[in-house]
C-alpha positions, 0 to 999 in steps of 0.5 A: 153829061156834056163834056167841057169845051176843049181849050182854044189854042193860045194866040201868039201875042205881040212882043211889043214892049211899049218902047215904040221907036225905030232904031235910026241905025237899023230896021228894027224897033228899039223895044220889040225888034220887029220891022215897021212892016212886021208891026203894021202887018201883025194884026193880019198875020196868022199864028204861024207867021207871028211865031216865025217872027217871034222865033227870030227876035232873040237873034235880032236882040243879040245882033248889033243892028 
C-alpha cells in the first residue's frame, strides 16, 4: 500500500492588499508597505527572502513613514 504524498510546504504569499499606490512621503506602498523594489522582485524571491520581508511589515505599518 502506497503512502499518501507528503504535503508540500506552504509558499509565502504576497502581502498585496490591492491598494497599489506608493506613499509620496516615503518608500512604501500604502497597501502592503513593501518598497517598489520588493514588489518588483517578489516573483523571483525564494521563500526565505519573502518571509524576511513579511516579518518586517508589522514594524513598517507602525512607523509614521
